C-alpha positions in Angstrom: -102.2 -52.0 -25.9 -98.9 -50.4 -27.6 -97.2 -47.2 -26.5 -97.2 -44.5 -28.8 -93.7 -43.5 -30.4 -93.4 -40.2 -29.8 -90.0 -38.5 -30.5 -87.5 -37.6 -28.5 -87.6 -33.8 -27.8 -84.1 -33.4 -27.9 -83.4 -35.7 -30.9 -86.4 -33.6 -32.4 -84.1 -30.3 -31.6 -81.2 -31.5 -32.4 -82.1 -31.9 -35.6 -83.8 -28.8 -36.4 -80.4 -26.8 -35.2 -78.5 -29.5 -37.9 -81.3 -28.4 -40.2 -80.4 -24.7 -39.9 -76.8 -25.1 -39.5 -76.5 -26.9 -42.7 -78.7 -24.1 -43.9 -76.8 -21.0 -43.2 -73.7 -22.9 -44.5 -74.8 -23.3 -48.0 -75.8 -19.7 -48.0 -72.2 -18.4 -46.3 -70.9 -20.9 -49.4 -73.1 -19.1 -52.0 -72.7 -16.0 -50.4 -68.6 -16.4 -51.2 -69.3 -17.2 -54.5 -71.1 -14.9 -55.7 -68.3 -12.2 -53.8 -65.8 -13.8 -55.7 -66.9 -12.1 -58.7 -66.1 -8.4 -59.6 -68.5 -5.7 -60.7 -66.6 -3.5 -62.8 -68.0 0.1 -64.2 -66.6 1.1 -67.4 -66.7 4.8 -67.8 -66.2 6.0 -71.3 -67.7 2.7 -72.1 -68.7 3.9 -76.4 -64.7 4.9 -77.1 -62.7 2.9 -78.2 -60.2 1.8 -75.4 -63.4 0.9 -73.2 -65.3 -1.4 -76.0 -61.7 -3.3 -75.7 -61.5 -3.2 -71.8 -65.3 -4.8 -71.7 -64.0 -7.4 -73.8 -60.5 -8.0 -72.4 -63.2 -8.7 -69.1 -65.4 -10.7 -70.7 -62.7 -12.6 -72.0 -60.8 -13.6 -69.1 -63.6 -16.0 -67.9 -64.0 -15.1 -64.1 -67.7 -14.3 -64.5 -67.4 -10.6 -64.1 -70.5 -7.9 -63.8 -69.7 -5.1 -66.5 -71.7 -1.8 -66.3 -71.0 -0.1 -68.9 -71.4 4.1 -68.6 -71.6 6.6 -71.5 -73.3 10.0 -72.6 -74.7 8.4 -76.0 -75.8 4.5 -74.9 -76.8 4.3 -78.9 -72.9 4.3 -79.3 -72.3 1.4 -77.6 -71.4 -0.9 -80.6 -74.3 -3.7 -79.9 -71.8 -6.9 -79.8 -70.2 -5.4 -76.8 -73.7 -4.2 -74.9 -74.5 -7.9 -75.1 -71.1 -8.4 -73.0 -72.7 -6.0 -70.1 -74.5 -6.9 -67.4 -76.4 -3.7 -67.7 -75.9 -0.1 -69.8 -76.3 3.0 -67.6 -76.7 6.4 -69.6 -75.1 9.7 -67.7 -72.3 12.3 -67.5 -68.9 11.7 -66.5 -68.8 15.0 -65.1 -72.2 14.8 -63.1 -71.6 13.7 -59.5 -75.1 12.4 -59.8 -75.0 10.1 -62.6 -71.7 9.2 -61.3 -73.6 8.3 -58.0 -76.2 7.1 -59.5 -73.9 4.3 -61.6 -71.9 3.1 -58.7 -74.7 2.4 -56.8 -76.5 0.1 -59.3 -73.5 -1.7 -60.8 -72.3 -2.2 -57.1 -69.1 -1.7 -58.6 -65.7 -3.0 -56.8 -63.7 -1.5 -59.3 -64.4 1.7 -61.6 -62.6 1.9 -64.8 -61.9 5.7 -66.2 -61.5 5.5 -70.1 -62.2 9.1 -70.8 -61.3 11.3 -74.0 -62.0 13.4 -76.8 -61.5 10.9 -79.6 -58.2 11.8 -81.4 -59.0 15.7 -80.8 -55.5 17.3 -79.5 -57.3 20.5 -78.8 -57.8 22.1 -74.9 -60.3 20.1 -73.1 -61.1 19.2 -69.5 -63.2 16.5 -70.2 -60.7 14.2 -67.9 -60.0 16.5 -64.9 -63.7 17.5 -64.3 -64.6 14.0 -64.3 -61.9 12.8 -62.0 -62.6 15.3 -60.1 -66.7 14.5 -60.2 -65.9 10.4 -59.6 -63.3 11.2 -56.4 -65.3 13.5 -54.7 -68.0 11.2 -55.1 -65.4 7.6 -54.3 -64.8 9.7 -50.8 -68.0 8.8 -49.7 -68.3 6.2 -47.0 -70.5 3.8 -49.0 -67.7 4.0 -51.5 -64.5 4.0 -49.9 -64.0 0.4 -50.9 -64.5 1.6 -54.4 -61.2 0.9 -56.3 -60.3 3.0 -59.2 -58.5 2.1 -62.9 -57.3 5.3 -64.6 -56.3 4.7 -68.3 -53.8 8.0 -68.9 -50.8 8.7 -71.5 -47.2 8.3 -71.3 -45.9 12.1 -71.1 -48.3 12.9 -68.4 -47.1 13.0 -64.7 -43.3 12.7 -64.3 -43.1 10.6 -67.9 -41.6 11.8 -70.8 -42.4 11.0 -74.3 -38.8 9.6 -75.6 -38.3 8.7 -79.2 -34.9 10.5 -80.2 -33.9 13.6 -82.2 -35.8 16.3 -80.6 -39.0 14.2 -81.5 -40.1 13.1 -78.5 -40.6 16.9 -77.2 -42.1 17.3 -80.5 -45.0 14.9 -80.0 -45.7 16.3 -76.2 -45.6 19.9 -77.6 -48.4 18.8 -79.8 -49.8 16.8 -77.3 -49.6 19.6 -74.9 -53.5 20.0 -74.0 -54.1 16.7 -73.9 -51.4 15.9 -71.4 -52.2 19.0 -69.6 -55.7 17.2 -69.2 -54.6 13.6 -68.5 -52.1 15.5 -65.6 -55.6 16.6 -64.1 -57.2 13.7 -63.9 -54.0 11.6 -62.2 -53.5 14.3 -59.8 -57.3 14.4 -58.9 -57.0 10.1 -58.1 -53.3 10.4 -55.9 -54.3 13.2 -54.4 -57.6 11.6 -52.7 -57.3 7.7 -53.1 -53.8 7.2 -54.2 -53.4 3.9 -52.7 -57.0 2.4 -54.1 -56.2 3.6 -57.5 -54.3 2.1 -60.5 -52.8 4.0 -63.0 -51.8 3.3 -66.8 -49.7 5.1 -69.3 -49.7 3.5 -72.6 -47.7 5.1 -75.3 -49.5 5.9 -78.5 -52.7 3.6 -79.0 -53.2 2.1 -82.2 -55.7 -0.7 -83.6 -55.6 -3.1 -85.6 -51.6 -4.4 -84.3 -51.7 -6.2 -81.3 -49.2 -8.8 -80.3 -50.1 -9.9 -77.0 -47.3 -8.8 -75.3 -46.9 -5.7 -73.4 -44.2 -4.2 -71.2 -43.3 -1.7 -68.7 -40.7 0.7 -68.8 -39.4 3.8 -66.5 -40.9 7.4 -66.6 -37.4 8.7 -68.0 -36.2 5.6 -70.2 -37.2 5.2 -74.0 -39.5 3.0 -74.4 -38.8 -0.5 -76.8 -41.8 0.7 -79.3 -43.7 4.0 -79.9 -47.0 2.4 -79.8 -49.4 0.5 -77.8 -52.6 -1.4 -79.5 -55.9 -0.8 -78.1 -56.2 -4.9 -77.4 -53.1 -5.3 -75.6 -53.8 -2.4 -73.3 -56.9 -3.7 -72.6 -56.0 -7.5 -72.0 -53.3 -6.0 -70.0 -55.0 -3.7 -67.8 -58.1 -6.7 -66.9 -55.3 -8.9 -65.9 -53.7 -6.6 -63.5 -57.1 -5.1 -61.8 -57.9 -8.9 -61.1 -55.2 -10.6 -60.3 -52.3 -7.9 -59.6 -49.4 -9.9 -60.9 -47.4 -6.5 -62.4 -48.8 -3.8 -61.3 -50.6 -3.2 -58.1 -53.1 -0.8 -56.5 -51.6 2.6 -55.4 -48.9 2.3 -58.1 -48.5 3.6 -61.8 -47.4 1.6 -65.3 -46.1 2.9 -68.5 -46.6 0.1 -70.8 -45.9 -0.2 -74.7 -47.1 -2.9 -77.0 -44.0 -5.3 -78.0 -43.6 -7.7 -80.9 
């Protein structure tokens, strides 16, 4: 007669514990990897600058989860849309729509790229949308969310310096746009300055990308008077993900250079 070989209960328990620990170790590693991928919500995604920012974020190769937020998704270029994890329809002035977008995107960063096209007339789209968004971001559920705002040179304490009084003339021509940008910046700096990164590019253009952007002081004359949207987008994408030259809580005046 051979006595049955029953496993040692103590060894059996140890084996179970090792299996459980191994499972949780793998789960923790997966969770850490998932957290490395940022989720970015782009407000004003269907605009020219918004399009470029989506492209630039996709090109970083960092696996960014991109959510496009726009009033009319049909205006979002099909190629750009294919780079997004999802597209959310909504009104940037609506707190309810913005909250919904933040919830479904699970955003870590929200990029504000709102404007009125090339129209230089009176508008409050930038100010009103900024007030709505900052109110939502003040909620406890969104205290971790950071903001990246695309403003303009001439806003805040900065000035457009060209020479021979031309800068003053440009500022006058853009007075309504700059007034709206002032309201936009103020909404963010008053309520969540430490979580906000503001970019003030010189005149935005397309098709003239140089691949190089420099910063300059608010009272300094910029090296050039134009910033290509592609250059802007690539610089903004790099800074929001890496903070190599610009950090959250600061403002950068930038322009494209050869």
